[in-house]
C-alpha positions as CSV (number, residue, x, y, z in Angstrom):
1,M,118.6,89.3,94.3
2,T,115.4,88.5,96.0
3,Q,112.8,86.5,94.2
4,L,110.2,88.6,92.6
5,S,106.5,87.7,93.0
6,S,103.2,89.5,92.0
7,P,101.9,91.9,94.6
8,P,98.2,91.4,95.7
9,S,96.0,92.6,92.9
10,T,93.8,95.5,93.9
11,D,91.6,97.9,91.9
12,A,93.6,100.9,93.3
13,R,96.8,101.5,95.2
14,P,96.0,101.8,98.8
15,D,97.4,104.7,100.8
16,I,99.0,102.5,103.5
17,S,100.5,99.2,103.7
18,V,101.4,97.6,106.9
19,C,104.0,95.0,106.4
20,I,104.6,92.4,109.2
21,P,107.0,89.4,109.3
22,V,105.5,86.4,111.2
23,Y,107.3,83.6,112.8
24,R,105.5,81.7,115.5
25,E,103.2,84.3,116.5
26,A,99.9,82.5,116.4
27,Q,98.8,83.9,119.8
28,F,99.0,87.4,118.7
29,L,97.7,87.5,115.1
30,E,93.9,87.8,115.8
31,E,94.3,90.6,118.3
32,L,96.9,92.4,116.3
33,T,94.7,92.4,113.2
34,R,91.7,93.6,115.1
35,R,93.5,96.5,116.6
36,L,95.2,97.3,113.2
37,V,91.8,97.4,111.4
38,A,90.4,99.6,114.2
39,V,93.3,102.1,114.1
40,L,93.4,102.2,110.2
41,D,89.7,102.7,109.9
42,E,89.8,105.6,112.2
43,V,92.7,107.1,110.2
44,G,90.4,107.1,107.3
45,R,92.7,106.2,104.5
46,S,92.7,103.1,102.3
47,Y,95.0,100.4,103.5
48,E,96.2,96.8,103.3
49,I,97.9,94.5,105.8
50,V,100.6,92.3,104.4
51,F,101.7,89.3,106.6
52,A,104.9,87.4,105.5
53,D,104.9,83.9,107.2
54,D,108.5,83.0,107.7
55,G,108.1,79.3,108.0
56,S,106.0,79.2,111.1
57,Q,105.0,75.8,112.5
58,D,102.7,76.8,115.4
59,G,99.5,77.3,113.4
60,S,100.2,80.9,112.5
61,L,99.6,80.2,108.8
62,A,96.2,78.8,109.4
63,I,95.1,81.9,111.3
64,L,96.5,84.1,108.5
65,R,94.6,82.2,105.9
66,R,91.5,82.6,107.8
67,L,92.1,86.5,108.2
68,C,92.9,86.8,104.6
69,R,89.7,84.9,103.7
70,D,87.6,87.1,106.0
71,D,89.0,90.4,104.9
72,E,90.1,91.4,101.4
73,R,92.4,94.0,102.8
74,V,94.5,91.3,104.6
75,H,97.0,89.6,102.4
76,V,99.5,86.7,103.2
77,V,102.9,85.9,101.6
78,K,104.2,82.5,102.5
79,L,107.9,81.8,102.4
80,T,109.1,78.4,101.6
81,R,111.0,78.1,104.8
82,N,112.4,80.1,107.7
83,F,114.7,82.8,106.2
84,G,114.9,85.3,109.1
85,Q,113.1,88.6,110.1
86,M,114.7,90.9,107.7
87,P,114.1,88.7,104.5
88,A,110.6,88.2,105.6
89,T,110.1,92.0,106.1
90,V,111.4,92.6,102.7
91,A,109.2,90.0,101.2
92,A,106.2,91.7,102.7
93,I,107.3,95.1,101.3
94,Q,108.0,93.6,98.0
95,N,104.4,92.3,97.9
96,S,102.9,95.5,99.0
97,R,101.2,98.2,97.1
98,G,100.8,101.2,99.4
99,A,102.1,104.7,98.9
100,V,103.3,104.6,102.6
101,I,104.9,101.5,104.0
102,I,104.7,100.7,107.8
103,T,106.8,97.9,109.1
104,M,106.2,96.5,112.5
105,D,106.7,93.3,114.7
106,A,103.8,90.8,115.2
107,D,104.2,90.2,119.0
108,L,102.2,93.3,120.0
109,Q,105.3,95.0,121.6
110,N,104.7,97.6,118.9
111,L,101.3,99.3,119.6
112,P,99.1,99.6,116.5
113,E,97.6,102.7,118.0
114,D,100.9,104.5,117.5
115,I,100.5,104.3,113.7
116,P,99.0,107.9,113.5
117,L,102.2,109.2,115.1
118,L,104.3,107.8,112.2
119,L,101.9,109.0,109.6
120,A,101.8,112.5,110.9
121,K,105.6,112.9,110.4
122,I,105.1,111.5,106.8
123,D,102.5,114.1,106.3
124,E,105.1,116.8,107.4
125,G,107.3,115.8,104.4
126,Y,109.5,113.2,105.9
127,R,110.2,110.2,103.8
128,V,111.3,108.1,106.6
129,V,110.0,107.9,110.1
130,H,111.7,105.6,112.7
131,G,109.9,104.8,116.0
132,I,112.1,105.2,119.2
133,R,111.0,103.2,122.1
134,L,110.3,105.1,125.2
135,E,111.5,102.5,127.7
136,R,113.1,99.0,127.6
137,H,111.7,96.0,129.5
138,E,114.8,93.8,129.2
139,G,117.5,92.6,131.4
140,V,120.9,94.4,131.8
141,V,122.7,92.3,129.4
142,R,120.2,92.8,126.7
143,K,120.2,96.6,127.3
144,L,124.0,96.7,127.2
145,G,124.1,94.7,124.0
146,S,121.4,96.9,122.4
147,A,123.3,99.9,123.3
148,Y,126.5,98.5,121.7
149,V,124.7,97.6,118.5
150,Q,123.4,101.2,118.3
151,W,127.0,102.4,118.8
152,L,128.1,100.2,116.0
153,L,125.3,101.4,113.7
154,R,126.4,105.0,114.2
155,R,130.0,104.1,113.7
156,I,129.2,102.5,110.3
157,G,127.4,105.5,109.1
158,A,123.8,104.9,110.3
159,D,123.1,108.0,112.1
160,V,120.3,106.8,114.3
161,P,119.5,107.7,117.9
162,P,119.6,104.9,120.7
163,D,116.7,102.5,121.0
164,V,115.5,102.7,117.3
165,T,113.0,100.0,116.7
166,S,111.7,98.0,113.6
167,Y,108.5,100.1,113.8
168,R,108.9,102.6,111.0
169,A,107.1,104.2,108.1
170,L,108.6,104.7,104.6
171,T,107.3,106.4,101.5
172,R,106.9,104.1,98.4
173,P,110.0,105.7,96.6
174,V,112.2,104.9,99.6
175,A,110.9,101.4,99.8
176,D,111.5,100.9,96.2
177,M,115.1,102.1,96.7
178,V,115.5,99.6,99.6
179,L,114.3,96.7,97.3
180,Q,117.0,97.6,94.8
181,Y,119.8,96.5,97.2
182,R,121.1,93.1,96.4
183,E,122.6,92.0,99.7
184,C,121.2,88.7,100.8
185,N,120.9,89.9,104.4
186,R,119.5,93.3,104.3
187,F,119.5,95.2,107.6
188,L,117.0,98.0,107.0
189,V,118.2,100.7,109.3
190,P,121.6,101.1,107.6
191,V,120.2,100.5,104.2
192,I,117.5,103.1,104.7
193,A,120.2,105.6,106.0
194,W,122.3,104.8,102.9
195,T,119.5,106.0,100.7
196,G,119.8,109.5,102.2
197,A,116.2,110.0,102.5
198,R,115.0,112.7,105.0
199,A,114.2,111.0,108.3
200,A,112.3,111.7,111.5
201,F,112.2,110.0,114.7
202,V,109.3,109.7,117.0
203,P,108.9,108.2,120.5
204,V,106.6,105.1,120.5
205,R,105.5,102.8,123.2
206,Y,107.2,99.4,123.4
207,L,105.6,96.9,125.7
208,E,106.9,93.9,127.5
209,R,106.3,90.8,125.7
210,N,103.7,89.0,128.0
211,K,103.1,85.9,126.0
212,G,105.6,83.4,124.8
213,G,109.4,84.1,124.7
214,S,111.7,86.1,122.6
215,G,112.9,84.3,119.5
216,Y,116.4,85.8,120.0
217,S,118.9,84.0,122.3
218,I,122.1,85.7,123.3
219,W,124.1,83.7,120.8
220,R,121.6,84.6,118.1
221,L,122.0,88.2,119.0
222,L,125.6,87.9,118.8
223,S,125.5,86.4,115.5
224,I,123.1,89.1,114.1
225,T,125.6,91.7,115.4
226,L,128.5,90.1,113.7
227,E,126.4,89.8,110.5
228,L,125.4,93.5,110.8
229,V,128.9,94.8,111.2
230,I,130.4,92.6,108.4
231,S,127.6,93.1,105.9
232,V,127.5,96.9,105.9
233,S,130.9,98.0,107.1
234,Y,134.6,97.4,106.5
235,I,135.6,98.6,110.0
236,P,136.8,95.1,111.1
237,L,139.2,95.1,108.2
238,R,140.5,98.6,109.0
239,A,140.7,97.7,112.7
240,S,143.0,94.6,111.9
241,V,145.3,97.0,109.9
242,I,145.4,99.4,112.9
243,V,145.9,96.6,115.4
244,G,148.7,95.0,113.4
245,F,150.4,98.4,113.0
246,V,150.3,99.0,116.7
247,L,151.5,95.6,117.4
248,A,154.4,96.0,115.0
249,L,155.5,99.2,116.8
250,V,155.2,97.5,120.2
251,S,157.2,94.7,118.9
252,L,159.9,97.0,117.7
253,V,160.1,98.8,120.9
254,I,160.3,95.5,122.9
255,G,163.1,94.3,120.5
256,A,165.1,97.5,120.9
257,V,165.0,97.5,124.7
258,T,165.9,93.7,124.8
259,F,168.7,94.4,122.4
260,L,170.0,97.3,124.6
261,Q,169.8,95.0,127.7
262,W,171.7,92.4,125.9
263,V,174.5,94.8,124.9
264,T,174.9,96.2,128.3
265,G,174.9,92.7,129.8
266,Q,171.8,93.1,131.9
267,I,170.4,89.8,130.6
268,G,172.0,86.5,129.8
269,V,170.0,83.8,128.3
270,P,166.7,84.9,126.8
271,G,163.6,84.0,128.9
272,F,161.5,81.1,127.6
273,T,158.4,82.4,129.2
274,S,158.5,85.7,127.6
275,I,158.9,84.1,124.2
276,V,155.9,81.8,124.7
277,V,153.6,84.6,126.0
278,I,154.6,86.9,123.0
279,V,154.2,84.2,120.3
280,S,151.0,83.0,121.9
281,F,149.5,86.5,121.9
282,L,150.5,87.4,118.4
283,S,149.3,84.0,117.1
284,G,145.8,84.6,118.7
285,V,145.6,88.0,117.1
286,Q,146.6,86.6,113.8
287,L,143.9,83.8,114.0
288,V,141.3,86.4,114.9
289,F,141.8,88.7,112.0
290,M,142.2,85.6,109.7
291,G,138.7,84.8,110.9
292,V,137.5,88.3,110.0
293,L,139.0,88.0,106.6
294,G,137.3,84.5,106.2
295,E,133.9,86.1,107.1
296,Y,134.4,88.7,104.4
297,L,135.5,86.1,101.9
298,A,132.6,83.9,102.8
299,R,130.2,86.7,102.1
300,V,131.9,87.5,98.8
301,Y,131.6,83.9,97.9
302,I,127.8,83.8,98.7
303,A,127.2,87.1,96.9
304,Q,128.8,85.9,93.7
305,K,126.4,83.1,93.6
306,E,123.6,85.6,93.5
307,R,121.3,83.5,95.5
308,P,117.8,85.1,96.4
309,A,117.4,86.1,100.1
310,F,114.1,84.3,100.2
311,H,111.6,82.3,98.1
312,V,108.0,83.0,98.0
313,D,105.8,79.8,98.0
314,W,102.5,81.6,97.3
315,V,100.5,84.8,97.9
316,D,96.9,84.9,99.3
317,E,96.4,81.2,99.2
318,V,93.3,80.5,101.3
319,D,92.3,77.0,100.3
320,E,92.3,75.1,103.6
321,D,92.9,71.9,101.7
322,V,96.4,73.0,101.0
323,D,98.9,71.8,103.7
324,S,99.8,74.7,106.0
């Protein structure tokens, strides 16, 4: 279970909370905040902006402190170390108070100016609104990988269209339901889908990152995909049963054919090569599915420890004498 911390104290619950995980995004924070304030002021509803610093070491925290000191609507949640994007997002949501929660990235690939599109759907009665990117500015490998992850999401029960983003709006009751989940690594799309909340999807602009580089390498994306599938689905376990059953049938057929050939005298001494190939193949399959079982057992072991997904160091600490 995540560690609970006191949300920022305000006299009245704001209408909107914008929750943003931050990890090494110093070059974007001032412009992002300026544009958010401009858009939200124009919307004409009360709001707060909640940043969750996920162990940044590039000066992001110092900028966030200054923004928090200069504007009482800006709040900062500092995590004790880097826990990952999803835990940081949950930490921001947990320390927010708004009736509507908007989650977005801090690197300006999500445009603050699209917030009214999300709010319009919330006003129509939807409880969840997912932003769908209009176009991708990525290489072929990343596009294929993203398409594969989207396919996996649909296979495990999260009925979402392609190119869903982390830019979304949730009503407070849905956000509170999400916070009740005890998984240490909560992937918000399948968790939100599991709540059964009425959802809408709106196209949003998704710009190419023109400063810095992506924090996700290919290996990191593969690790996240594995974590996603195993954390929210038992499909790999079912696949192991199906593959094992198919291989057993194939083995029976091969055995029957080989026996008939031996009876009819078509073969003499069994071939060493075929035995090596079959044994090696089956051994590899066994090792793969032993690894799958190990991944699930490891997560059961971690879950039974009931460790929190993150720890909050402080909220709204603006004293510049404190080490950042």
